[in-house]
C-alpha angles and dihedrals in degrees: 000000000000128000089244090056093048092051091046091054103042092132090067094063134077117255086234093065130092133212123234122184138181117246129219112213089341095310136104115229132190089255095047114131107255139176139182122231135174114277111280117234092196096064095241117172100187130058131181112209123170088353094302119121110222132183130221110270108173142316113260093238091050092048090052091048092049093052093045091050090047090061088063095041093050094037094236136140095212142003130228116234088252091055091047090053095047094048095045091046093050091049093046092050099041108019088229140091119271123234107265092223092051091053091051091049092051090053093060 
């Protein structure tokens, strides 16, 4: 499964799960291999599944909260899957909210 698909389907996962995704040259991409696993109690940030090293991306409950809050920040009723991905990626990489105008510009 890709990281884009995981983000697009957050509602299918338990809030107690976490997302791990492979990086290409230190970056996550929409097509990055990703998987969802139960929350780790040991604080691990790297997983190797099917021989692919993947890094912690976000917890499912946090990703859902980020996207819900983004609706208010951006003044929207819903988000496209592309918007969901851009917002989640920005937050995962920077631990901060993106600029709403910058997200809109990157979508076009």
